[in-house]
FIMI-879944 format. One line per field, with one value per residue: residue number from 0; residue in one letter; chain; x, y, z of N, C-alpha, C in turn. Coordinates in pm, whole numbers, plus 50000, padded with zeros to 5 digits. Example, Ala and Ser with C-alpha at 12.3 -4.5 7.8 and 13.67 -1.06 7.14 Angstrom:
<pts>
nr <- c(0/1);
rest <- c(a/s);
kette <- c(A/A);
n_xx <- c(51319/51285);
n_yy <- c(49431/49775);
n_zz <- c(50780/50708);
ca_xx <- c(51230/51367);
ca_yy <- c(49550/49894);
ca_zz <- c(50780/50714);
c_xx <- c(51320/51290);
c_yy <- c(49670/50003);
c_zz <- c(50780/50787);
</pts>
This chain:
<pts>
nr <- c(0/1/2/3/4/5/6/7/8/9/10/11/12/13/14/15/16/17/18/19/20/21/22/23/24/25/26/27/28/29/30/31/32/33/34/35/36/37/38/39/40/41/42/43/44/45/46/47/48/49/50/51/52/53/54/55/56/57/58/59/60/61/62/63/64/65/66/67/68/69/70/71/72/73/74/75/76/77/78/79/80/81/82/83/84/85/86/87/88/89/90/91/92/93/94/95/96/97/98/99/100/101/102/103/104/105/106/107/108/109/110/111/112/113/114/115/116/117/118/119/120/121/122/123/124/125/126/127/128/129/130/131/132/133/134/135/136/137/138/139/140/141/142/143/144/145/146/147/148/149/150/151/152/153/154/155/156/157/158/159/160/161/162/163/164/165/166/167/168/169/170/171/172/173/174/175/176/177/178/179/180/181/182/183/184/185/186/187/188/189/190/191/192/193/194/195/196/197/198/199/200/201/202/203/204/205/206/207/208/209/210/211/212/213/214/215/216/217/218/219/220/221/222/223/224/225/226/227/228/229/230/231/232/233/234/235/236/237/238/239/240/241/242/243/244/245/246/247/248/249/250/251/252/253/254/255/256/257/258/259/260/261/262/263/264/265/266/267/268/269/270/271/272/273/274/275/276/277/278/279/280/281/282/283/284/285/286/287/288/289/290/291/292/293/294/295/296/297/298/299/300/301/302/303/304/305/306/307/308/309/310/311/312/313/314/315/316/317/318/319/320/321/322/323/324/325/326/327/328/329/330/331/332/333/334/335/336/337/338/339/340/341/342);
rest <- c(x/x/x/x/x/x/x/x/x/x/x/x/x/x/x/x/x/x/x/x/x/x/x/x/x/x/x/x/x/x/x/x/x/x/x/x/x/x/x/x/x/x/x/x/x/x/x/x/x/x/x/x/x/x/x/x/x/x/x/x/x/x/x/x/x/x/x/x/x/x/x/x/x/x/x/x/x/x/x/x/x/x/x/x/x/x/x/x/x/x/x/x/x/x/x/x/x/x/x/x/x/x/x/x/x/x/x/x/x/x/x/x/x/x/x/x/x/x/x/x/x/x/x/x/x/x/x/x/x/x/x/x/x/x/x/x/x/x/x/x/x/x/x/x/x/x/x/x/x/x/x/x/x/x/x/x/x/x/x/x/x/x/x/x/x/x/x/x/x/x/x/x/x/x/x/x/x/x/x/x/x/x/x/x/x/x/x/x/x/x/x/x/x/x/x/x/x/x/x/x/x/x/x/x/x/x/x/x/x/x/x/x/x/x/x/x/x/x/x/x/x/x/x/x/x/x/x/x/x/x/x/x/x/x/x/x/x/x/x/x/x/x/x/x/x/x/x/x/x/x/x/x/x/x/x/x/x/x/x/x/x/x/x/x/x/x/x/x/x/x/x/x/x/x/x/x/x/x/x/x/x/x/x/x/x/x/x/x/x/x/x/x/x/x/x/x/x/x/x/x/x/x/x/x/x/x/x/x/x/x/x/x/x/x/x/x/x/x/x/x/x/x/x/x/x/x/x/x/x/x/x/x/x/x/x/x/x/x/x/x/x/x/x);
kette <- c(A/A/A/A/A/A/A/A/A/A/A/A/A/A/A/A/A/A/A/A/A/A/A/A/A/A/A/A/A/A/A/A/A/A/A/A/A/A/A/A/A/A/A/A/A/A/A/A/A/A/A/A/A/A/A/A/A/A/A/A/A/A/A/A/A/A/A/A/A/A/A/A/A/A/A/A/A/A/A/A/A/A/A/A/A/A/A/A/A/A/A/A/A/A/A/A/A/A/A/A/A/A/A/A/A/A/A/A/A/A/A/A/A/A/A/A/A/A/A/A/A/A/A/A/A/A/A/A/A/A/A/A/A/A/A/A/A/A/A/A/A/A/A/A/A/A/A/A/A/A/A/A/A/A/A/A/A/A/A/A/A/A/A/A/A/A/A/A/A/A/A/A/A/A/A/A/A/A/A/A/A/A/A/A/A/A/A/A/A/A/A/A/A/A/A/A/A/A/A/A/A/A/A/A/A/A/A/A/A/A/A/A/A/A/A/A/A/A/A/A/A/A/A/A/A/A/A/A/A/A/A/A/A/A/A/A/A/A/A/A/A/A/A/A/A/A/A/A/A/A/A/A/A/A/A/A/A/A/A/A/A/A/A/A/A/A/A/A/A/A/A/A/A/A/A/A/A/A/A/A/A/A/A/A/A/A/A/A/A/A/A/A/A/A/A/A/A/A/A/A/A/A/A/A/A/A/A/A/A/A/A/A/A/A/A/A/A/A/A/A/A/A/A/A/A/A/A/A/A/A/A/A/A/A/A/A/A/A/A/A/A/A/A);
n_xx <- c(40211/40004/40065/40313/40236/40069/40260/40433/40268/40227/40491/40532/40349/40462/40707/40616/40503/40731/40864/40694/40722/40987/40970/40806/40971/41173/41066/41108/41367/41373/41388/41178/40814/40638/40523/40465/40433/40681/40771/40950/40891/40629/40679/40824/40630/40439/40575/40609/40348/40306/40490/40380/40138/40220/40334/40107/39935/40092/40094/39824/39800/39974/39844/39597/39687/39808/39599/39427/39416/39265/39005/38674/38653/38612/38272/38042/37806/37549/37415/37584/37816/37732/37681/37940/38058/37918/38006/38283/38287/38176/38377/38591/38496/38479/38749/38867/38747/38849/39129/39135/39010/39174/39420/39384/39330/39575/39747/39649/39688/39960/40000/39867/39996/40104/40209/40386/40380/40161/39814/39499/39212/38877/38618/38312/38097/38003/37815/37860/38045/37887/37683/37836/37945/37710/37540/37702/37776/37510/37426/37607/37546/37283/37309/37439/37240/37026/37127/37177/36916/36797/36932/36881/36601/36593/36732/36569/36333/36043/36085/36074/36151/36090/36245/36368/36535/36392/36451/36411/36528/36559/36579/36707/36785/37066/37122/37097/36844/36774/36523/36407/36207/36002/35949/35722/35776/35696/35687/35573/35298/35343/35324/35374/35293/35314/35573/35789/35988/36095/35978/36099/36080/35820/35623/35308/35086/34851/34876/34942/35119/35370/35484/35682/35891/36233/36438/36724/37009/37281/37460/37416/37326/37354/37279/37503/37453/37176/36874/36835/36592/36543/36358/36287/36263/36211/36240/36254/36406/36508/36706/36976/37016/37307/37504/37799/37979/37810/37699/37457/37197/36953/36706/36577/36270/36064/35738/35691/35761/36053/36244/36474/36666/36909/37170/37409/37745/37987/38125/38196/38436/38554/38589/38778/39007/39064/39295/39311/39169/39328/39564/39457/39374/39618/39735/39555/39588/39854/39846/39689/39861/40050/39914/39899/39694/39488/39517/39280/39031/38880/38537/38204/37981/37696/37590/37490/37407/37323/37348/37242/37233/37412/37547/37574/37786/37795/37617/37649/37676/37782/37786/37746/37829/37762/37787/37507/37462/37596/37449/37191/37249/37317/37074/36911/36982/36872/36618/36264/36047/35813/35886/36084/35947/35761/35897);
n_yy <- c(89477/89380/89535/89427/89168/89220/89342/89127/88951/89100/89111/88838/88796/88955/88823/88574/88654/88737/88493/88337/88489/88440/88168/88188/88330/88144/87954/88013/87933/87664/87376/87216/87197/87365/87188/86955/86605/86358/86046/85920/86033/85934/85655/85640/85727/85527/85297/85385/85375/85096/85034/85183/85047/84795/84874/84984/84760/84607/84778/84768/84499/84501/84688/84559/84337/84466/84592/84389/84266/84439/84389/84256/83987/83631/83528/83484/83346/83128/83204/83410/83297/83227/83480/83583/83415/83490/83754/83713/83588/83792/83983/83847/83848/84126/84202/84048/84163/84420/84381/84279/84483/84706/84609/84587/84854/84991/84837/84873/85145/85142/84972/85103/85346/85675/85709/85821/85696/85537/85468/85576/85372/85377/85290/85240/85083/84767/84489/84245/84300/84476/84303/84125/84280/84348/84125/83937/84075/84102/83836/83753/83935/83859/83601/83677/83836/83653/83448/83607/83698/83452/83359/83576/83564/83324/83386/83585/83457/83359/83265/82929/82784/82628/82648/82888/83195/83485/83821/84161/84455/84770/85090/85412/85763/85807/85514/85156/84921/84599/84349/84053/83771/83607/83306/83221/83254/83471/83814/84094/84324/84661/85014/85330/85552/85491/85506/85560/85616/85305/85175/85175/85095/85110/84922/84766/84805/84669/84425/84107/83931/84040/84047/83866/83933/84024/84298/84452/84660/84661/84451/84224/83884/83578/83240/83002/82833/82830/82954/83300/83535/83856/84137/84461/84798/85158/85455/85723/85837/85705/85432/85192/84861/84698/84422/84342/84117/83904/83940/84079/84311/84561/84811/85018/85137/85409/85350/85101/84744/84581/84301/84033/83734/83503/83253/83208/83083/83068/83103/83385/83340/83150/83289/83475/83328/83283/83283/83492/83695/83732/83833/84065/84210/84248/84434/84648/84707/84775/85016/85160/85171/85356/85588/85593/85439/85198/84842/84644/84381/84147/84189/84090/84317/84531/84778/85111/85184/85406/85755/85906/86133/86375/86230/85980/85796/85680/85473/85174/84833/84558/84219/83907/83587/83266/82938/82705/82632/82838/83056/82999/83007/83276/83399/83309/83472/83715/83962/83961/84184/84263/84219/84413/84649/84672/84737);
n_zz <- c(24844/24673/24451/24375/24302/24079/23912/23871/23726/23492/23392/23344/23136/22937/22904/22811/22569/22427/22410/22248/22022/21953/21886/21661/21483/21452/21287/21023/20979/20950/20732/20668/20652/20905/21193/21053/21039/21003/20837/21002/21249/21283/21292/21527/21714/21678/21773/22031/22118/22141/22342/22551/22576/22678/22924/23038/23067/23242/23462/23531/23614/23833/23998/24047/24189/24402/24540/24596/24845/24988/24944/25024/25264/25190/25127/25398/25401/25269/25025/24967/24865/24610/24502/24507/24318/24084/24072/24032/23775/23622/23651/23529/23267/23213/23242/23041/22811/22845/22807/22543/22382/22439/22354/22074/22022/22074/21916/21653/21633/21610/21384/21175/21156/21054/20713/20443/20198/20196/20117/20213/20285/20193/20398/20444/20557/20704/20711/20837/21041/21193/21276/21430/21648/21767/21810/21957/22210/22300/22342/22541/22750/22791/22907/23145/23268/23286/23458/23680/23750/23803/24037/24203/24235/24368/24604/24714/24757/24944/25282/25393/25604/25903/26126/26138/26241/26348/26306/26367/26217/26323/26211/26279/26290/26477/26472/26536/26621/26735/26717/26846/26768/27008/27203/27073/26810/26660/26568/26754/26690/26577/26657/26560/26702/26964/27044/27298/27590/27724/27516/27247/26984/26916/27014/27007/27264/27294/27182/27263/27153/27123/27373/27452/27292/27224/27277/27151/27185/27176/27045/26771/26786/26621/26520/26369/26059/26061/25918/25881/25915/25819/25906/25816/25928/25931/26121/26045/25800/25475/25527/25491/25539/25568/25536/25483/25488/25465/25225/25205/25169/25213/25169/25430/25477/25563/25693/25580/25565/25491/25357/25405/25372/25497/25536/25769/25743/25870/26190/26406/26540/26370/26125/26196/26201/25942/25673/25485/25616/25843/25726/25611/25839/25962/25789/25825/26101/26099/25961/26143/26358/26275/26319/26586/26700/26869/26813/26623/26603/26374/26301/26225/26070/26093/25886/25781/25458/25329/25281/25537/25691/25899/26097/25995/25980/26230/26236/26294/26389/26580/26468/26592/26513/26615/26768/26790/27059/27198/27111/27213/27486/27514/27437/27644/27851/27793/27843/27816/27633/27777/28045/28075/28016/28223/28447);
ca_xx <- c(40207/39919/40138/40415/40167/40028/40381/40484/40181/40256/40621/40515/40281/40561/40803/40550/40489/40862/40896/40619/40781/41109/40926/40755/41083/41255/41003/41166/41499/41360/41374/41050/40694/40616/40425/40439/40490/40754/40759/41032/40811/40518/40734/40859/40507/40376/40646/40580/40216/40321/40558/40282/40041/40280/40343/39969/39887/40168/40044/39692/39824/40032/39742/39501/39754/39838/39479/39343/39400/39172/38869/38605/38686/38513/38138/38014/37668/37529/37388/37699/37909/37678/37705/38084/38084/37868/38098/38409/38269/38160/38508/38668/38445/38518/38894/38894/38712/38945/39256/39117/38983/39291/39526/39360/39339/39715/39809/39611/39755/40095/39996/39820/40061/40119/40311/40369/40361/40038/39690/39387/39103/38744/38547/38193/38003/38016/37706/37912/38099/37774/37618/37927/37954/37576/37486/37786/37750/37372/37422/37681/37467/37163/37348/37466/37113/36946/37179/37156/36775/36770/36979/36811/36470/36618/36772/36460/36214/35991/36142/35984/36220/36020/36344/36438/36544/36334/36509/36375/36627/36487/36676/36670/36904/37164/37154/37017/36786/36733/36413/36398/36081/36014/35928/35613/35828/35630/35710/35451/35256/35399/35247/35471/35239/35342/35717/35819/36057/36153/35913/36174/36047/35676/35545/35166/35055/34730/34908/35017/35220/35501/35532/35803/35996/36356/36491/36869/37073/37427/37510/37325/37376/37279/37344/37555/37385/37031/36827/36804/36499/36549/36249/36348/36179/36282/36157/36260/36442/36550/36837/37003/37080/37415/37587/37890/38039/37708/37649/37316/37166/36814/36665/36479/36186/35958/35601/35677/35854/36128/36273/36590/36700/37039/37214/37554/37819/38110/38112/38293/38565/38611/38633/38898/39121/39083/39425/39291/39128/39446/39651/39388/39376/39756/39753/39475/39650/39979/39809/39643/39978/40112/39836/39897/39564/39490/39482/39142/39010/38772/38400/38096/37918/37575/37615/37392/37469/37264/37394/37114/37246/37549/37610/37554/37898/37774/37521/37707/37646/37850/37705/37820/37781/37812/37725/37371/37468/37633/37336/37085/37292/37305/36932/36852/37015/36803/36487/36156/36001/35715/35957/36156/35852/35683/35986);
ca_yy <- c(89336/89369/89596/89331/89058/89270/89362/88994/88899/89176/89067/88704/88809/89008/88716/88474/88711/88733/88353/88299/88563/88368/88047/88225/88367/88026/87870/88042/87873/87521/87338/87148/87271/87362/87095/86840/86482/86279/85901/85886/86071/85839/85527/85654/85734/85395/85210/85436/85323/84957/85037/85231/84940/84696/84935/85002/84629/84570/84861/84714/84375/84541/84754/84458/84257/84553/84626/84271/84237/84536/84347/84187/83845/83540/83539/83397/83299/83035/83277/83496/83224/83238/83618/83596/83347/83578/83868/83669/83567/83924/84047/83779/83897/84266/84209/83995/84268/84529/84347/84265/84613/84794/84557/84629/85000/85031/84767/84938/85275/85115/84913/85201/85475/85756/85668/85907/85614/85459/85531/85540/85299/85420/85171/85304/84999/84623/84426/84137/84361/84529/84188/84067/84356/84364/83996/83875/84135/84075/83699/83750/84006/83779/83500/83744/83877/83534/83386/83702/83693/83320/83353/83680/83508/83220/83450/83665/83376/83358/83160/82818/82712/82645/82666/83015/83296/83610/83940/84288/84562/84898/85196/85552/85848/85739/85390/85039/84841/84467/84289/83910/83705/83524/83162/83192/83266/83581/83950/84165/84436/84788/85136/85438/85650/85447/85515/85642/85546/85176/85129/85251/85053/85128/84800/84790/84755/84586/84297/84022/83855/84103/84050/83785/83981/84069/84417/84460/84782/84650/84376/84118/83748/83485/83108/82957/82719/82844/83064/83424/83619/83996/84226/84591/84917/85282/85553/85860/85849/85577/85378/85070/84759/84640/84322/84311/83984/83805/83984/84109/84454/84595/84942/85030/85245/85449/85315/84968/84643/84513/84164/83963/83614/83443/83150/83222/82956/83074/83178/83495/83280/83082/83386/83543/83240/83275/83339/83621/83792/83760/83922/84193/84281/84290/84558/84753/84744/84843/85154/85223/85196/85480/85698/85569/85385/85062/84741/84595/84247/84143/84165/84110/84445/84584/84918/85181/85214/85528/85876/85941/86252/86416/86129/85852/85705/85614/85365/85041/84744/84430/84098/83791/83457/83167/82805/82698/82631/82973/83145/82969/83057/83422/83434/83280/83582/83836/83981/83989/84324/84285/84228/84540/84760/84682/84771);
ca_zz <- c(24805/24555/24339/24332/24234/23948/23832/23833/23621/23370/23341/23288/23007/22842/22876/22727/22436/22363/22382/22128/21909/21914/21817/21529/21398/21425/21186/20892/20967/20925/20593/20649/20691/21048/21251/20967/21091/20905/20855/21119/21368/21296/21337/21669/21791/21672/21867/22166/22153/22185/22472/22648/22597/22767/23056/23085/23111/23361/23572/23571/23690/23962/24078/24091/24292/24517/24616/24614/24988/25046/24912/25132/25280/25127/25185/25514/25392/25157/24900/24940/24778/24474/24459/24479/24191/23978/24067/23971/23631/23561/23646/23424/23139/23196/23223/22907/22714/22866/22742/22398/22319/22450/22268/21936/22016/22062/21804/21528/21629/21559/21250/21076/21180/20933/20616/20325/20078/20208/20073/20301/20221/20236/20448/20504/20630/20687/20787/20921/21163/21270/21339/21528/21773/21825/21855/22060/22341/22343/22395/22667/22851/22820/23004/23273/23326/23318/23580/23790/23790/23860/24175/24278/24272/24468/24728/24767/24773/25080/25365/25430/25709/26031/26232/26113/26346/26299/26368/26305/26225/26329/26184/26308/26296/26390/26541/26504/26729/26688/26792/26819/26801/27128/27191/26980/26674/26589/26617/26789/26606/26622/26632/26578/26796/27100/27071/27416/27697/27685/27393/27147/26848/26895/27038/27032/27397/27290/27117/27356/27079/27137/27511/27468/27202/27290/27210/27173/27134/27182/26931/26725/26792/26535/26517/26241/25999/26063/25834/25952/25842/25863/25871/25837/25932/25958/26193/25994/25658/25416/25562/25416/25622/25486/25603/25371/25494/25428/25094/25227/25177/25182/25220/25538/25425/25656/25657/25523/25614/25386/25398/25348/25448/25464/25630/25793/25731/25951/26314/26419/26577/26253/26023/26247/26175/25797/25635/25418/25718/25926/25650/25597/25967/25985/25714/25889/26228/26068/25929/26267/26443/26228/26376/26731/26737/26921/26712/26626/26551/26275/26345/26130/26100/26030/25853/25699/25329/25274/25351/25600/25774/25934/26181/25926/26008/26358/26224/26278/26501/26566/26451/26643/26466/26711/26760/26843/27205/27244/27084/27309/27616/27511/27434/27775/27941/27752/27905/27722/27633/27883/28173/28079/28012/28347/28559);
c_xx <- c(40122/39989/40242/40353/40127/40148/40437/40401/40209/40388/40613/40448/40378/40660/40743/40535/40621/40901/40824/40673/40905/41073/40880/40868/41167/41195/41067/41301/41493/41339/41241/40936/40670/40504/40392/40512/40560/40729/40838/40956/40698/40565/40766/40733/40433/40441/40622/40443/40226/40389/40460/40179/40095/40288/40205/39914/39961/40122/39909/39709/39879/39927/39640/39561/39777/39715/39387/39316/39310/39026/38805/38655/38584/38380/38118/37867/37653/37507/37504/37802/37864/37705/37852/38121/38037/37960/38228/38394/38246/38293/38598/38627/38492/38667/38933/38865/38809/39076/39242/39101/39105/39408/39507/39368/39483/39783/39775/39669/39899/40091/39960/39875/40083/40234/40286/40343/40230/39918/39575/39278/38970/38661/38420/38109/38030/37912/37756/37969/37987/37703/37705/37925/37817/37526/37568/37768/37609/37360/37490/37601/37341/37194/37372/37336/37030/36995/37161/37013/36741/36810/36915/36674/36485/36651/36654/36330/36171/36046/36036/36045/36149/36114/36419/36438/36494/36391/36461/36490/36553/36589/36620/36799/36950/37208/37062/36960/36742/36622/36399/36257/36102/35989/35816/35655/35765/35666/35577/35422/35314/35308/35337/35425/35273/35491/35741/35890/36119/36093/35973/36144/35897/35595/35401/35127/34932/34755/34997/35126/35360/35557/35661/35914/36115/36415/36636/36923/37225/37484/37414/37395/37289/37353/37391/37471/37234/36990/36787/36711/36502/36426/36293/36247/36266/36187/36147/36285/36477/36692/36860/37079/37180/37501/37688/37945/37941/37647/37498/37297/37021/36780/36565/36397/36079/35820/35584/35783/35922/36189/36400/36618/36838/37073/37365/37623/37946/38084/38216/38431/38632/38664/38759/39024/39149/39213/39411/39256/39246/39539/39589/39396/39517/39784/39678/39543/39786/39953/39762/39759/40050/40042/39818/39760/39579/39456/39339/39138/38891/38639/38307/38024/37786/37598/37494/37461/37397/37318/37270/37122/37389/37621/37590/37661/37881/37685/37590/37687/37717/37749/37791/37754/37844/37741/37585/37369/37500/37518/37223/37121/37281/37158/36865/36878/36938/36663/36383/36109/35906/35783/36030/36058/35776/35769/35948);
c_yy <- c(89316/89424/89498/89214/89100/89286/89228/88934/88968/89131/88926/88709/88858/88900/88610/88525/88704/88590/88306/88369/88493/88241/88078/88259/88245/87938/87891/87979/87725/87493/87269/87236/87255/87267/86976/86717/86405/86131/85856/85917/85971/85701/85530/85654/85600/85298/85254/85387/85180/84949/85080/85123/84836/84749/84950/84870/84584/84649/84811/84589/84408/84601/84654/84373/84338/84576/84507/84241/84337/84498/84279/84043/83759/83546/83439/83356/83210/83110/83368/83429/83231/83378/83639/83529/83431/83698/83829/83653/83698/83996/83981/83832/84040/84278/84155/84100/84385/84502/84341/84400/84704/84742/84604/84780/85044/84965/84835/85079/85259/85067/85017/85341/85547/85711/85747/85827/85535/85539/85483/85469/85344/85297/85218/85212/84852/84555/84314/84190/84413/84416/84132/84146/84396/84234/83936/83940/84107/83936/83691/83817/83929/83671/83561/83779/83757/83468/83477/83698/83561/83316/83461/83629/83400/83281/83521/83587/83374/83239/83056/82734/82733/82672/82798/83104/83427/83727/84063/84386/84695/85011/85332/85633/85859/85613/85279/84978/84708/84414/84143/83860/83613/83378/83127/83205/83377/83714/84018/84280/84565/84904/85254/85542/85615/85447/85612/85557/85416/85120/85202/85210/85061/85001/84837/84724/84664/84448/84214/83941/83910/84102/83972/83826/84032/84185/84436/84589/84770/84581/84264/83983/83660/83351/83070/82841/82724/82965/83183/83507/83760/84070/84367/84705/85040/85380/85685/85871/85711/85544/85253/84974/84683/84549/84270/84169/83875/83836/84009/84260/84477/84730/84928/85156/85280/85407/85178/84874/84577/84385/84114/83841/83564/83339/83164/83087/82953/83155/83292/83440/83214/83182/83460/83460/83224/83346/83476/83729/83829/83858/84061/84275/84325/84422/84674/84801/84811/84990/85229/85257/85325/85603/85682/85523/85240/84962/84692/84452/84250/84114/84173/84239/84462/84732/84979/85224/85325/85648/85941/86063/86272/86313/85988/85750/85631/85491/85233/84961/84612/84317/83980/83663/83351/83034/82810/82703/82769/83071/83123/83020/83209/83465/83412/83394/83710/83841/84017/84132/84353/84303/84361/84656/84779/84712/84907);
c_zz <- c(24678/24432/24284/24257/24093/23856/23784/23720/23488/23309/23281/23152/22901/22804/22786/22584/22360/22325/22256/22004/21858/21837/21676/21433/21360/21316/21049/20871/20935/20777/20564/20694/20841/21086/21160/21020/20978/20931/20978/21248/21390/21342/21486/21756/21792/21769/22012/22214/22205/22321/22582/22679/22696/22909/23120/23139/23238/23483/23623/23657/23828/24053/24132/24203/24420/24603/24640/24761/25058/25017/25032/25144/25208/25200/25297/25518/25269/25027/24865/24851/24633/24419/24426/24347/24073/23961/23996/23820/23558/23549/23541/23286/23112/23169/23086/22801/22724/22793/22590/22331/22325/22367/22125/21920/21993/21943/21672/21517/21578/21413/21144/21104/21047/20844/20487/20198/20080/20161/20162/20221/20279/20271/20520/20592/20601/20775/20879/21052/21252/21344/21452/21658/21829/21886/21969/22197/22392/22404/22531/22778/22888/22923/23141/23343/23370/23447/23700/23841/23855/24007/24262/24324/24379/24604/24794/24784/24920/25158/25402/25542/25843/26148/26219/26236/26288/26377/26293/26325/26215/26318/26223/26310/26442/26463/26495/26632/26667/26778/26749/26853/26921/27100/27093/26834/26593/26653/26646/26693/26663/26584/26664/26679/26940/27133/27186/27519/27650/27556/27274/27003/26820/26910/27070/27165/27400/27231/27209/27287/27102/27277/27531/27371/27283/27211/27252/27111/27123/27059/26898/26734/26703/26532/26376/26190/26004/25979/25919/25864/25901/25813/25910/25832/25956/26026/26118/25844/25603/25461/25477/25506/25536/25572/25501/25371/25455/25291/25102/25238/25137/25243/25333/25508/25528/25605/25596/25582/25494/25445/25331/25435/25404/25570/25649/25795/25816/26077/26315/26452/26457/26151/26067/26224/26026/25758/25571/25521/25807/25855/25635/25725/26004/25914/25778/26018/26209/26037/26054/26359/26404/26283/26527/26780/26783/26809/26731/26573/26456/26341/26225/26170/26027/26010/25785/25571/25254/25352/25412/25690/25819/26024/26125/25962/26141/26349/26192/26406/26477/26551/26493/26592/26555/26692/26818/26995/27260/27223/27185/27448/27623/27516/27570/27875/27910/27815/27799/27738/27748/28018/28186/28090/28142/28469/28619);
</pts>
């Protein structure tokens, strides 16, 4: 077998050599200089550039329309609507620049195609052009940055809502634990040295403030229309608490507490009735059916957006957004940490 492979390679090399030899001999039969482009060739290539430009733009439009339904649903938080608006305007700007620059790229390739009668013009420098393509992008980027910083400061400002819901997200390889502040509205102090048994988040046994805290491992429940303050910790490595539907994300760093706040605007039941979500889930379930998988329904999710280890994909938790009455009824069924720890 090895002999046949080697013989085949040798024969291919010989055949290629003979082919190049034929090409070399054929050059002498031509009346024109080999590889010299004629005006006819340049005209054809210039027109081909314009055809390619049109096809390229049409392909971009088709692709954007084809994959648009794979994007995230509309934001389900107050600040998320602002982030979506900033994203949309950035995309409008990028697409505008994309069309303008590529149009001129292909148009000039056609306009200034090779011509044996034309004479090239030496154009070393133009201060007006330099100013134009320096000042205009600087002004545009300044507006983008200024508005981005303005809303970022607004989003990350310290919460002043006395009616907020305080939830701690505790990350570890490879799962999430949620801890709710009790009736006193304060989370108890923690001590990593006391992590053992039911004390999975390291509640400090000397701090009575944490006795009414509620620890959840199944799914997170939050009320619609109320500010949610997330305090995040990590037991081992850097994780990232990512709530895509609420446009919320913050790193969970060992040894420190990070923070994020948002106000949900749509319950889980409401978002499932959204036309975009219905169409998106139809496409997902159609793809699942091809693999003989059960259909799924839309859920808000808490994900880890850092590759934190080999089972990183397991770090997800359902988030249920419900009415105030439903949330209060759910919370009334939960047991405080002290009651669980003294069993």
